[in-house]
N, C-alpha and C positions, 0 to 999 in steps of 0.2 A: 503494498497500499504504499502511495506517496506522500511525501508530508504535505499535510496542509497547514492555512490559518485560517484565521479568524479573527471577526472583530467587535465589538461590544457598542451599539449605535444605539441603547439607551435605555437608563434604567430607570422607570417607577413604581413608585412606592402607595399601596394602595390600602384601606382599612375597610373589613367587611363586617359591622356592626352583628353583635352577637343580643341574642333576648336574655334573660336573666335567667338565671338557673332557678329550676323547681325543684332543688333541694340543696339546703345547704350543705358543705363538708368542712370534716377538718383534718388537717394533714401532717406528721410532724408535729413539733409543738406551739406551731401557727396558726390563726383558723383565717381561713379566705379568705376574710372580707373585702378585700382592695384588693377587687381582682379584675382590669382595663376590660369592658363586655366588648371583645374585639377580635379581630384576625389581623393579622397584617400579611400583607401580600407584597411580592415585588414581581414586575413585568419587568422582562427584560429580553432586546431586541438582539439578536446577533444574525451579522451577513458571513459569509466564507468568500476562500479566492476564487469560487465560479459563478458568483453574483447571486446565490442564494439566498433568501434573508427568511427567518423568522424568528418566532416569541421562545420565551422561554418563562417558566412560573415558577415558583417558591410562594411556602406560606406557615404563621406560627403564630400561637400565641403570644403574648409579650407576656412570658412569666415571672417579672420583674423581681418581687418577691424570694423566690426560687433559685434564681440566677444569683442574687446578691442577700444573704443573711443577714451585712451586718446591722447592727441597731442603728449605727449613726447617721443614716438614712430614711426619710419616711418613704414613706411609698410612695407620694407624688413626687419624690427627688427622684427615687430608681425607676419609675418611669421614664422620668425628662431624661434622666443621664442614658436609660439605653436606648432611647426613640433619639437622643445628639449621637451617640454610638454607633446608631447602625445608621445612620444619616453620614456620619463619615464611611462607614465601609463601603458604603456607595461608592464614595469620590474617586476612594480605592481602588474600586473594580471600572471607575469610568478612566484613572489616571493610567490604570496598566491596560488601555483599550484591545489591544493588537496582543495575540497570542499563537503558539499556534500549538500549545501541545495544555488540552483542558484540565489535566493534573499538577502542569507546571505553575499554569495560570491561579491555580489556585494556591499551591505552596508558597506562589510568593503573596499574593493577597493575602492569604493566611495572618502569615508573618506581617505583614504590613499592621494590618489591625488590633493581630496582640501584641503587642508596641505599642500601636496609638489607646490600648485597653491601660496599659501599664502606665500611659503617661496620665490618664484621667482619672489612676485608684479607681480601675474595675478588677474585677475577678475576671481570672484567665477561663471562666467558665460563661462570661457575658460577652466576652469577648470572638467564642466560638460561635457563640448565637450569631452574633452580627453580622460574626465571615458566611456562617452556614447557608444563611438566607440568599445569597447572592450566591454562591458554588452552586448549591441547586437550580437556580434559575440558566445559571448560565451551561450544568449537565444535562437540562431537560431540553435549551436550545439547540446545544450541537446531537445528542440523540436524536431531536425531529429533525435537523439539516441532514442526517446518515440515513434519514430513515427507518433507524433503529430502536431497539427496547435501552434503558441502562444496562440490563444482564447484557444481551446480547456486544452492547459496545465495551464490554468491558469483557465478554468470552474472548472475544476479537481484537485484542488490544490495543483499540481504537484511543482509549481516551488517555495513554499515554504513562499510565501508571506505571512506578518509580520507587517499589517500597524503600527503599538500599539508599532513597537518598532522604529518607525521613526516618529507616534505623539502620543502621549498618547491617549488620547481623541480621538483617532480609534480603540484600543484595542479590542471592540468588534464591529466592524466592518468586516463582512468577502464577502472582494474581489466577492467571487462565488454570491452573493446573492442578488448583486445587479448590477452582469454584465447584458446586455442585454441578453436576451432568443437565440438571432444567432446574427454573427457578421454583416453589414452590408453587402448589396451587389453592392450601386452605391453610389459612394459620388458628388455633386454639385464643380466644380469648381468653386472656387471665384475667377476671376481673375485680377490678378497686374494693379492698373495705376501710376505709373511711373511716377515721375516729368517732365519729359522730353520726355515720350511717348505722338504721335500725337492722337489729341481727333479725331476730325471732318473733313471731303475731305480736306479744304481748308487748316491744317496743315500738310498736307503733299504730296505739290504741284509735279508734275510728275521731278522737278530736283531730288528733295529730296530721291525719292523713292528707294525700295531698287529690284522690280520689279524682286522676287525671285519666285513669286505664292504664297507665305502668304498674308494674312491680314498684315497689317499694322498702320492702325488706332484703335482706340478704336471702333467703328463706324459698322468696314468691321468686329471685331471679335465676335461682338454681333449678327449682322446676318449669318454669317457662321458659330457661333456655337451653336447658340440661349443661348448665356450667361445670366443667373437672379443675380451669383451672383457676385461684383463687390470690391472690395480693391483700396479703393485711399492712392495714401502719401499726406501728409500732409508736408509743411516747416520749420513749424513757423515763416512765411511773412503771415501773413494774409489779409492784402488783397488781394494779388498776391492768396494766398491759394481761399478766396474766391469766383474770379474771373473766379479761375480755374474751383472751384467744381459747380459754375454757366453752363462754358461750359460744365462739364458731362454730368448736368442734360441735358441740349438740348440733347446730346448724348444716353443716358437713353431713352428718348422715345422710339426708337426701341429697346428696349428690355421689354417683358415681367414680370409683380410684384419684379421691380427691389430690392433687399437687395446691401445695401449698407454696409463699414466701411471702418473707417480714419486711417491712422496710421501716429502716427507724429515720430516715429523711433527718442524717446530720443529728439527732436529739442524744447519744451517747455526748456525755464527755468525760465520764471516769471510767475510763478501762476494766479496772479491776471490779463495780460495779455492772457492767455490762456481760463481762464474764461471771457475773454469778448468776447475773438472770436466764443464760446460757445456760446452766448446770440446773435449774429449776424450773426453766423450761421441758427436759429434760425428763427430768425424775418427774414433776406435779399430772404434765402433758404428754403422755410419751409417746400418746396414740397420733397425736397432731406433727410431732416432734419428728419421725417416723416417716412424715407425708411432707414434710418441709425441707424444700431444695434449696435454699439458701437462704442469706438474712443481708440486704443490699442495702450498704450508707448506713449501717448506724453508728459511727464516731462521727466526726465534727469533720471536713476534710482538712482541717487544716493539721488534725488528728493523726487521719488516716495517713498520711505522709510522714511520717514521722519513724524514722526507724529506729528508735527506741524504745517502741510496739511491738518490734518480728515477733520476740518470744510468747508474748502472750497470745498475736496472731497466729501463727503458729497451732499454740493448745489448741484456743475456741476453732480455731480450721480443721481440728482434726474429729469434731462436733456435729460441725456444721461449717459449709463453704460460704466463704464472703463474698461479696461484688461490691464495687464503689459505681456511684456514679456522680452526685455533688462534685463526690472529690475529681472526675473524668473532666478535667477544664482544660488542658492541652493533650498534644500527641504523644508527649514522654508519660501520660499521666498511668497506661497502661500499664506499663513496663514498668515502671519502677516500683506502684501496687503490688506488683508483681512477687519481685525480691522482697516486700514484707512480709508476702505469705496469703495477699489477696487473690483467689483464684480466677471471676471475671468481672466482665466490665458490661456497662449497659448500653445497648446501645439505643440512639436519639437522635436521629435527622434533626432536632435544631443543635446538635455539638457540636455538629456536621459527618456526612454523608464519607468522604474520602477517609474520615481518617478515623470511622469504622469500618472499612476495608482493611486500613492498616491494622486494626487492632484484631480484624480476621485471620489477616499474616501473622502476627503476633503470634495469636491463639496456637496457628499449627504449627509456628517455627517454636513457641514454650513449651509446650506438651511432646512435639518429639525429643525434644533437647534436654527436660528434665525430667520426665516421668511422672510433671502435676498432670493435675486437671485444670486445664483455663479454658472458661469460654465467654459467651455472648449470650448477656439477657435483650427483651424488649421491652422497655422500660417508658413510657408516655403517657400521664392521663389525659392531655391537654388537645389532644387533637380532635380535630373537627372535618368533617367533608365541608368543601370537596378536596383541596388541595392537601393541607396536611395527612390526611389520612390516609390518603392513593397512594403518596409521595412515599410514605413510611410504610407501608405492605408492600413495595416492589423493591424496598430497601431488606426488607424480613424474609423476604424471599430467592431474593442470592446471597441472602448471609444464612440462612438456614436455619431461622429463629425460627421453632415449633410456634411458640405459644408467647405471647405480647400481652403485658397491659393495656387497654382499649377501652376504658369503658366512660371517658368524660364526656359521652353523651346522652347518660345515665344522668345524671346533675341536670343537664335540659331535657328538653321537651320534644323529641327528634328532633328532625332539622329542619325547623322554622327560619330558619337565617335560608335556607337557599330558594334563591326564587321558583317562578313556576317554570321556566323556559330549562334552568340548573337542572331542574328536578326531572323534568320530559327526557334530556338530553341523557340523566344519567338512567334510567329504566334502558333508555334503551340503548348506552353503549354498556351496563355493567350491569344486566338483571339479577345477576346468581350475586350482588353485592347488599343492594337494597333489598327493603319494601315497603308495603303501602298498612299500617294497622289505622281504623276509625276516619280514615281520610291523611294521616299525617307519614311523615316519611322518617325512615328510622333504619340501621344497621342492620341488616339479615342475620341472626343467629341463631344458628340449629346445631342442634348436637351441641351447643360450646364451642362452635367455630364460623368463618365464615367462609367462603371461598374467595376468590380473587384472582381466576384466572386473569379476565378481561384488561387488569393492569399493564401484562407484557403486550406494551402496542408500544408505538415509535415515542420517543420522550423516558420523558421520569415518572410515567405512569400516569400520566396524567389527558387526555383523549382528545379534549377540549377544553376553550378556554373560558374562565368565569365571564359571567357580564357584570364585564367593566365597570359599564356604565351607573351602576346602582351604588357602585364603591364611595370614599371620600378617600382626597389625596391625603396621605398623613399628615404634614405639615398644617392640614387644613383641620386633621379631626377634630372635634373636644373630646376629650374622656369624659365615657359614660362608665363608673363604674357601678 
């Protein structure tokens, strides 16, 4: 294949409004009261040296409170700071408008955005978020120019992927040789159980019910959707966490062969106390403990990367595997955490798709070289149709991640934020992915999983453009909380 060159013609940022949540939720120690009700969308126009021009798109909810948990900034400040960093990242991509290799373009721009983030006192995770929005729009456009899916482009070596450029130990690793023969066609939903979510019927008496026709308790979701995979939030109050886990284990009697993961969301700052929690969990609820696959991000991101914790982490890991999420702020994060004793790393498109591809390569190399378990997980509560959830399903399919946190939609009532035209096009192009109930539009979960074959289309999981005329430019959007 001869070398091609590409040019970024324009980059625009929009916001799609979202309706209020149908149910409140609590994640970690922070109640999500201040959440901007919108999805940020990037539209990038890219041309190539053959005169072809097309569009690419990406989108994410601005999860400023998750990206940066420091108390020195208010929610309003965090939102404004993240918006400013994203707008600066847009300028970085436009300043590097001409490129030959999509991977090299990402590598150059990602480094510049990280540098900008450090200069502005941002968490590295926030900088990765800002970079990732434009990375995916660029990849979507380049794939569409070639008429290939993201899977096909990686398989055929058309993105210029060079793992050794980021991780020297991977210089001999070729992603196309270790990637699956074909992408997954269905993915299990791992249902998030927030700290305030009703578990049993008694938790949601008639006076508290939303009564919109959708399930409200964990028991009801299990019965309706046939759920098998569950992601349970813990808050670091060990007695309260254990008591709640006992009630959840009661509800899981309705699930067939349940698989559970725990998510600490950085709630633990005392490593010894967390170790005692794991021991008590195994002793008090052995059935649930045996069905628990891993514990995600129990410690603060700073403590996660402290080499002094290695001995304790190794001891805990013998009981239960540990995964990093918020601590995965840059391309070196997982490699460093693995040395300390962590086994897994979360994939989230909002942290960087190509970073996840590199972590896939790292998992393969580390498992082969050390004999230890090394794996990726799918963790993203905030994805909403169309663009964010489609692109993340497409990423999961090529990374062979068989189950993923995917139920941010249950805190909303269906997909009421989509236009009539978008719903019609989704039903036409993705009939297996969505369904209607009582006139409303929902992700179609059957037997605890969804089918996503139709996302293997030219581009990065997106078959048609959103209805841009219905959105507000980011710089003119008034924040709705």
